[in-house]
Structures are given as C-alpha cells and as structure tokens.
N, C-alpha and C positions, 0 to 999 in steps of 0.2 A: 182344557179345554178336549174337551173331544177328540176323536181320532182325523187326523186332516184329511180333508176332503179336497179330491181333487173327484169331477162330473167330465168322461168325454164323448164327442157327439163325433158323426162324419169330421165335420170341420172343424169341432174346436173345448177348448179345456177351459172346464171351469175347474180355477185354486185358490186356495187363501188369499190375498188379497194380503202382499209386499206392504215394507217404506212409498219403494220405490214407483209403487201404482196411485202416492197419491198429486203429483202433479197435477198427471192427467183428468185423476175427479176431480182435481179444485175449476181446470181452468173446462171441465163441465161444468158445475154448480155456484161460479163466479160469471156464468155470462147468460146469454138471452136463452140459450137451449135450456134453461134448467128452470123455466116456468113453471109448468104440467107438478112440476115437486112442491113448490117455495121458494126459489130461487128467482132470480139470482141472489148471491149471497155473499158475503167476508167471509175475505182466501183463509181465516180462524175462524170463522159460524163452518168451514167444509171438513178444514180441520178436525174439531169437535165430533162432528158427522162421520168424519170417518170412520174412525176411533171408534167412536160410536159404533161402527161395521162392525168394527173386530173384537171388540166388547164386549157384542151381540152372541159372540157362540160360547164364550165361560156364562153365560148364563140361559139359552138356553140352551145349547147342546147341536144348534144348528144358527144358520145363519145367510148373510153372502161375498156369493163370492169373484172372482178377478174372469170378471170374459177374458180372453186372449182366444188366436188360429190355432188351432191347433201345430203349424209349424214354427209356434216362436212365440213358447208362454212364459217369457220376461213382457213383456209387452199388453198392459193390459189396457183397452179399448169402451167396456164395461164393468156392468155388476150386475149377476141378476143372483138370486136364492131366495128363502124366508127370513120373516121376521117376529116376534111376536112382540109390545113393543106394550100390550096388556093383557094376564090374566084371564081377562073373560072377554077376552076372543079371537078367533082362526086364526092358527101364525099364516099372512097374508105370505103369496106371492110374490116377487119380484121383481123388476128388468130395466135396464138404462144402459141404453148407450151412448157414450160418454161425446162418440167423436162421430157430426155429420154424413163422415165416406162410407161409417158403418152401415146405414143404411139403407133401406127399398136394399138386397141382399140374405135376410132370413138366417142376417144372427141372432135375434134380442128373440126370434119365437122358436129356433132351433133350442136356444140357451132354460127360456121360459119354459119350453119342454124334456129338458132335460132335467131341472129339478122340479117341476112334477112328480115327476116320472121319480126320481132320487125319495121325496117325501110319504109318495104310496107306498111302495117298496122296502127302502132302504129305513125310513124313519119310522114305519106302518102307519101313519096319520090318515083317518079316516078322508079328511074336510080339510080343504083351504081356499084360501080368499083371493083377491085381488081389487084392490081401488088404484080405482084408474078419472083420472077430471073427464068430466066431459067436455068438454072439446079437444083429448086425446081421442081424437078416430084410428090414429095404427093402433094405440096400446091396446080398444078394448078389441081392434081386429082383430092380433091376440088373442086377446082372451079365450076371444069363442071359437079363434080357431084347435086352441089345445082345449076347446075340452071345458069351458067355461059360460053358467047360465047369467045372467042379471037378475042378481035378486033383492032387492026392493026391501026387504027386511037384516040383508047384516046390516052392521054398525059403521059409519065410515067418522073420522074424521072429520070433514067439511062438508059445509052444503053445500057446491061445485065438484064435487065425483060419488062416481058407479061402482058399484062394489060386483064382483061374479064370483061365483062358487064351482067350484071345484069338489067329484062327489066320486071317492076313489073307486064306487062301484060300480059306479052309472061309467066312469071311467073305461073301466079296466078289464069292464064287460059287453066291451066293444063299440060304446058312443060315440060318433066323427072327435077323433081325436088329432 
C-alpha cells in the first residue's frame, strides 16, 4: 500500500478504513438508504465490498477513506475517495454518508471536495469522474457544487446513472467549486 493517507478539512478527518468501521458500513449497506448504490445487500456481501475498498489501495495506490468528525476520528459515519474498477475508465470520485443524521450538513460535499483536491494536487490526476444515480438529486448537486460538469460521453455501469467530469485545469484555474 502507498503511504497512509489522512485528509483534513475544517470539520472532518478522512482516514483509512478500519475493521471497527464495518458495523456502520454494514448497517448502511443492508438498509434502504443504499438504494442508489446497488443496495440493500446482505451483510456478507457488504463485508466483501468493505474488504474490496480496503484492498483497492493495494491495487491502485488510492481508494476510499472513512469520513469522521475532526474531534473524533474513531467513529466513521461515511466514506469518500477514489475508485477505479477498470483501467480504461477515469478514476471515480465517490462519497457516501452511512447515517441519515449526517445528511444536510455539508459533510459529503466537504469530504468530496477534499478528495477532489487530493486527486489533483497530491496524486497529479488531470481528470476524474463521478457517477450518480439519476434520481439521487442530492449527490448530483454535490457533484455540480464542487465543479463537476455532466458528460454524457463518459461511461457508466448502469443505464440509470449520469456521469460528471472534473478537470484539474478548469477547477484549479478558478471555475466555481
């Protein structure tokens, strides 16, 4: 694995996932809130996906991080980061809040912006994407708010998804973010 990545914002710490984060992740993924990301799924399938997120770092040198409040990084309430399941696709910016109580407070937007900036500034990526379920208006607003533009030319895995493009040069040269 590459160096252990920790990202910090005014309110959040994004840190490597830990075994102790699994119960929160599983509660999310086995419940109805996971409808836009292929859920709900069984606890054993959630375990496989959780392990895949951790292993993604070994394969790509980047991946997803646990979202924690800055004052307590021992308790994750979501994850955000990059994934790239196919060599022929752009790295994909992802964000998910596991707890309904965390919604509406700007945490997902703050975490996604931190990951986007890390991708451009530390990883040196030129372009990343985000793929959002068509009915997930909140995530679409986040993508647009942090500088994503809809791009129908980018591939998605499923027909009910829309893709956003984030270009380093455009965003770092002062486009709204």
